[in-house]
TORDRENDO-106631 format. One line per field, with one value per residue (C-alpha): x, y, z; chain. Coordinates in steps of 0.001 Angstrom, whole numbers, plus 500000, padded with zeros to 6 digits. Each point is the difference from the previous one (the first is absolute). Layout:
u <- c(X, ...)
v <- c(Y, ...)
w <- c(Z, ...)
c <- c(A, ...)
This chain:
u <- c(415311, 497771, 499644, 500457, 502822, 500642, 502771, 498887, 502286, 500311, 502207, 500426, 497935, 497427, 501643, 499200, 502649, 498919, 502403, 500631, 498636, 496572, 500426, 499125, 502014, 497955, 501400, 497457, 500893, 499623, 501304, 501280, 502803, 502804, 498350, 500451, 498459, 499322, 497431, 498047, 496792, 500119, 501164, 497607, 496905, 501831, 500859, 496429, 498636, 502245, 499040, 496324, 500593, 501603, 497084, 497505, 501975, 500659, 496866, 501659, 498137, 502378, 502633, 503094, 502092, 503469, 501881, 503203, 499958, 497647, 499304, 497457, 497711, 499224, 498602, 497867, 498641, 499245, 498101, 497952, 499321, 498811, 498091, 496718, 501297, 499225, 503582, 502263, 503059, 502742, 502880, 503429, 502784, 503647, 501630, 503420, 499659, 497792, 500578, 500182, 502547, 502106, 500205, 500724, 502892, 501361, 499948, 501843, 502444, 500865, 501171, 501131, 503423, 500688, 498086, 499707, 497005, 498230, 499951, 498751, 497261, 499032, 499472, 497930, 497882, 499556, 498925, 497442, 498540, 499797, 498039, 497645, 499409, 500772, 499401, 496181, 499637, 502265, 498002, 496732, 501301, 501332, 496762, 497948, 502088, 499090, 503455, 503388, 502929, 503203, 503228, 501267, 498557, 501542, 497845, 496884, 500912, 500622, 496563, 498095, 501824, 499465, 496550, 497367, 497024, 501892, 498700, 502975, 498115, 500321, 503821, 501596, 503686, 501722, 503726, 501849, 501065, 503715, 499358, 499275, 502748, 503759, 501550, 503053, 502276, 502964, 501496, 502612, 501245, 500787, 503756, 500126, 498290, 502594, 503109, 501529, 499031, 500742, 497151, 496328, 497670, 496533, 497528, 496642, 497502, 496753, 498108, 502340, 497739, 500788, 497891, 502382, 502661, 502510, 501857, 500988, 502202, 502268, 502646, 503770, 501967, 503479)
v <- c(595820, 497116, 498410, 496315, 500086, 497802, 500413, 498415, 499366, 497632, 496923, 496598, 498269, 500791, 500586, 501715, 501165, 501040, 502626, 500555, 503532, 498752, 500714, 497251, 499897, 498306, 498768, 499521, 497557, 501325, 498769, 503501, 500434, 500244, 503100, 501834, 503480, 499475, 497429, 502557, 499590, 496190, 499739, 502595, 497713, 497383, 502620, 501304, 496474, 499398, 503355, 499163, 496636, 501701, 502415, 497123, 498055, 502799, 502132, 503335, 503200, 501914, 499138, 502055, 498928, 501556, 499268, 501107, 501501, 498625, 496956, 502376, 498790, 497000, 502270, 501927, 496759, 498623, 503162, 499716, 496320, 500691, 503198, 498588, 498771, 501797, 500862, 502565, 499149, 502643, 499839, 501589, 499913, 500868, 501706, 501223, 500558, 499204, 497662, 502993, 501879, 496951, 498561, 503416, 500341, 496657, 501221, 503201, 498058, 497507, 502157, 498284, 501631, 498218, 496722, 499344, 499806, 496844, 500769, 503492, 498626, 497489, 502820, 501808, 496861, 499724, 503638, 499398, 496934, 501932, 502801, 497757, 497112, 501026, 503752, 499860, 497354, 501950, 503206, 498105, 498398, 503261, 501841, 497250, 499299, 501852, 501299, 500225, 500011, 501739, 500863, 502848, 503194, 499051, 496853, 502024, 502412, 497134, 498542, 503271, 501173, 496736, 498872, 502549, 499789, 498395, 501573, 501559, 499646, 496217, 500198, 499659, 500775, 498313, 499709, 497021, 497469, 500687, 503452, 498351, 497428, 500427, 497058, 498474, 497148, 498226, 499499, 502570, 499621, 503557, 499609, 496838, 501766, 502771, 498619, 503459, 502458, 502930, 498986, 500642, 497071, 500059, 497358, 499459, 497786, 499665, 497921, 500130, 501082, 502607, 502827, 500201, 501326, 497339, 500539, 503500, 498464, 498220, 502716, 499862, 501559, 501380)
w <- c(177399, 501022, 496561, 499277, 497459, 496971, 497436, 496723, 497033, 497047, 499916, 498373, 502699, 502659, 503376, 503296, 502480, 503499, 501335, 503730, 499821, 498915, 496282, 497529, 496759, 497273, 496685, 497219, 497222, 496445, 496620, 499151, 502546, 497453, 498525, 503317, 499800, 496288, 501109, 502005, 497995, 500286, 503619, 501470, 499823, 502092, 502629, 500031, 500412, 503015, 501553, 499513, 501654, 503008, 500288, 499937, 502597, 502510, 499463, 500897, 500789, 497709, 497397, 499174, 497001, 499750, 496778, 498298, 496522, 497392, 502171, 501527, 497214, 502229, 502714, 497520, 498513, 503469, 500921, 496820, 500656, 503559, 499224, 501332, 503385, 503268, 501010, 498307, 497914, 499950, 497530, 500398, 497399, 500655, 497007, 498860, 496246, 497008, 497058, 497674, 502101, 500822, 496477, 498512, 502447, 498787, 496394, 500908, 502186, 497245, 497082, 496834, 500283, 503309, 499746, 496279, 497686, 501188, 503756, 499184, 497728, 502669, 502505, 497387, 499645, 503782, 500078, 497237, 501759, 503253, 498341, 498035, 502415, 503571, 500092, 499494, 502712, 502342, 499566, 500529, 503199, 501460, 499314, 501661, 503078, 503197, 500907, 498304, 502427, 498850, 501788, 497850, 498593, 496650, 499842, 500714, 497205, 497555, 500718, 499763, 496862, 498150, 501150, 499146, 502322, 502884, 503213, 501839, 503290, 499861, 499916, 503436, 500532, 502938, 500868, 498595, 502617, 499555, 501458, 503352, 500316, 499906, 498202, 501605, 499052, 501538, 496525, 499052, 496427, 498888, 500535, 497903, 497097, 499745, 498342, 499670, 502799, 497687, 497666, 500768, 500613, 498473, 501165, 498338, 501839, 498103, 497484, 497031, 497159, 497337, 501428, 502983, 497620, 501006, 496736, 501135, 502730, 497535, 499739, 499756, 502858, 499271)
c <- c(A, A, A, A, A, A, A, A, A, A, A, A, A, A, A, A, A, A, A, A, A, A, A, A, A, A, A, A, A, A, A, A, A, A, A, A, A, A, A, A, A, A, A, A, A, A, A, A, A, A, A, A, A, A, A, A, A, A, A, A, A, A, A, A, A, A, A, A, A, A, A, A, A, A, A, A, A, A, A, A, A, A, A, A, A, A, A, A, A, A, A, A, A, A, A, A, A, A, A, A, A, A, A, A, A, A, A, A, A, A, A, A, A, A, A, A, A, A, A, A, A, A, A, A, A, A, A, A, A, A, A, A, A, A, A, A, A, A, A, A, A, A, A, A, A, A, A, A, A, A, A, A, A, A, A, A, A, A, A, A, A, A, A, A, A, A, A, A, A, A, A, A, A, A, A, A, A, A, A, A, A, A, A, A, A, A, A, A, A, A, A, A, A, A, A, A, A, A, A, A, A, A, A, A, A, A, A, A, A, A, A, A, A, A, A, A, A, A, A, A, A, A)
């Protein structure tokens, strides 16, 4: 699209990797790496500082910041920081779900009867923290970003039902990349998985957290 492209993320040390396709991958050192996404509030200023440094160095006529999830807060903060400059800053955020929706699904997917009391209470605690700490920030970020990119109508409905005042016109729905590419592999392992051809084979490939309902697959056959 004609834009100079940088991919900026946090790491244990400052590094720059120059890719053959002209994209620079930049690692920004922070002391909060072990917190991962829980360190969003603390890591964001480091990301914003690096983005500001890139803007000062390259002096672009326009800046577009595309982020995933609540990391979009960095783009919003950068736009606020550069509000008095002569070139526009546009922010885009890719989204799949919200903290409220996701953590509530984990509570429902980890019932006490299947996982025991303490895992269930832990999910309840995660849900509470998500509502009290992350939800207000998430709503603020989504209302202040320029565009929210979703791939499913269900995601759009989740956002509009939960976030009152979110402008539906700023939500853009585009096909997910797997709709464009057929995935192929030379590895064939289906036959090895089936010890008894008369029995069905169920494969689950996903992030194994309770909201996926993994416990429902532990059934006795025969």
